C-alpha positions in Angstrom: -26.6 -17.1 -11.1 -26.3 -13.9 -13.1 -23.2 -11.3 -12.5 -24.7 -8.0 -11.7 -22.3 -5.1 -11.8 -25.3 -2.4 -12.1 -23.4 -0.3 -9.0 -20.3 -0.5 -10.7 -18.7 1.3 -13.9 -16.4 -1.2 -15.8 -13.3 0.1 -17.7 -11.1 -1.9 -19.6 -7.7 -1.9 -18.9 -4.7 -2.4 -21.1 -4.7 -6.2 -20.5 -7.6 -8.1 -21.5 -7.7 -10.7 -18.9 -7.9 -7.4 -16.1 -11.3 -5.6 -15.3 -10.9 -2.5 -12.9 -14.7 -1.7 -11.4 -15.2 1.7 -10.4 -17.5 2.6 -7.6 -19.6 5.1 -9.1 -22.5 5.2 -5.9 -22.9 8.0 -3.8 -21.7 7.1 -0.3 -24.8 7.7 1.6 -24.9 10.5 4.5 -28.3 11.0 6.8 -28.0 14.6 8.2 -31.1 13.9 10.6 -29.4 12.7 13.6 -27.0 15.7 13.4 -29.6 18.3 12.8 -31.2 16.5 16.5 -27.6 17.0 18.2 -27.3 20.7 17.2 -31.0 21.8 17.3 -30.8 20.4 20.8 -27.5 21.4 22.3 -25.3 24.5 22.5 -23.4 24.9 19.1 -19.9 24.4 21.0 -21.4 21.6 22.9 -22.2 19.8 19.7 -19.1 20.3 17.7 -17.3 19.0 20.7 -19.7 16.1 21.0 -19.2 15.2 17.0 -15.3 16.0 17.3 -15.2 13.1 20.2 -17.3 10.8 17.9 -15.5 11.2 15.1 -11.9 10.9 17.2 -13.6 7.2 18.5 -14.1 6.5 15.3 -11.1 7.1 14.1 -9.5 4.9 17.0 -11.5 2.0 16.2 -10.5 2.6 12.5 -6.8 2.1 13.3 -7.5 -0.7 15.6 -9.3 -2.5 12.4 -6.1 -1.4 10.4 -3.6 -2.7 12.6 -5.5 -6.0 12.8 -5.6 -6.4 8.9 -1.6 -5.7 8.9 -1.3 -8.6 12.0 -3.4 -10.7 10.2 -5.2 -11.1 13.7 -9.0 -11.3 12.7 -10.0 -11.9 15.7 -9.3 -8.6 17.4 -11.0 -7.0 14.8 -14.6 -7.9 15.4 -15.0 -5.9 18.8 -14.2 -2.5 16.9 -16.0 -3.1 14.1 -19.2 -3.6 15.8 -18.7 -0.5 17.7 -17.9 1.4 14.1 -21.2 0.1 13.1 -23.2 1.6 16.4 -21.3 4.7 16.5 -21.9 5.7 12.7 -25.4 4.7 12.8 -26.5 6.9 15.8 -24.7 10.0 13.8 -25.9 9.3 10.6 -22.7 8.1 8.7 -24.8 5.4 6.7 -22.1 4.2 4.8 -19.6 3.9 7.4 -22.3 1.6 9.6 -23.2 -0.3 6.6 -19.5 -1.1 5.6 -18.7 -2.3 9.0 -21.5 -4.6 8.9 -19.9 -6.2 5.5 -16.3 -6.0 7.1 -18.1 -8.1 10.4 -19.5 -10.6 7.3 -16.0 -10.9 5.8 -14.4 -11.7 9.5 -17.3 -14.5 10.0 -16.7 -16.0 6.9 -12.6 -15.9 7.1 -12.6 -13.9 3.5 -9.3 -12.4 3.5 -9.2 -10.6 0.4 -13.1 -9.4 0.6 -11.5 -8.4 3.9 -8.7 -6.3 2.4 -11.2 -4.7 -0.1 -13.8 -3.7 2.1 -11.7 -2.4 4.8 -10.5 -0.1 1.7 -14.0 0.8 1.4 -14.4 1.4 4.9 -11.1 4.2 4.9 -12.9 5.9 2.1 -15.9 6.3 3.8 -14.5 7.6 6.7 -12.9 10.3 4.6 -16.0 11.0 3.0 -17.9 11.0 6.8 -15.1 13.5 8.0 -15.7 15.7 5.5 -19.7 15.4 5.1 -19.7 16.1 8.8 -17.7 19.4 8.9 -19.3 20.4 5.8 -22.9 19.9 7.4 -21.4 22.1 10.4 -20.5 24.8 8.1 -24.4 25.4 6.7 
């Protein structure tokens, strides 16, 4: 099996046995669902819907973080599925894909990969909030 790191920039650490991988990919966001929402609803109503959706995503993310902290992985599958569905519906592609990857980590009981993927989901959420509100201001 060949090692392919095309999505990462490798930076050598001060120690020879440590390699730092820095993700250089642009996080994915599909503005089409938000375009449809703002085209079919009054602005105030659309903003209210987006706010509620982001709050719901944040609540599910918090449940995931608590499950990871307590190592109660069984409680993480349901909120992970919900994040995936909600994120996919409003165009938060990176969050949806990452939530799917978390489901895979949970099914494989891979704690190390789970922690790394959870960190990726948290970054994707921060990006999503920024992108949604930047979109709103256009």
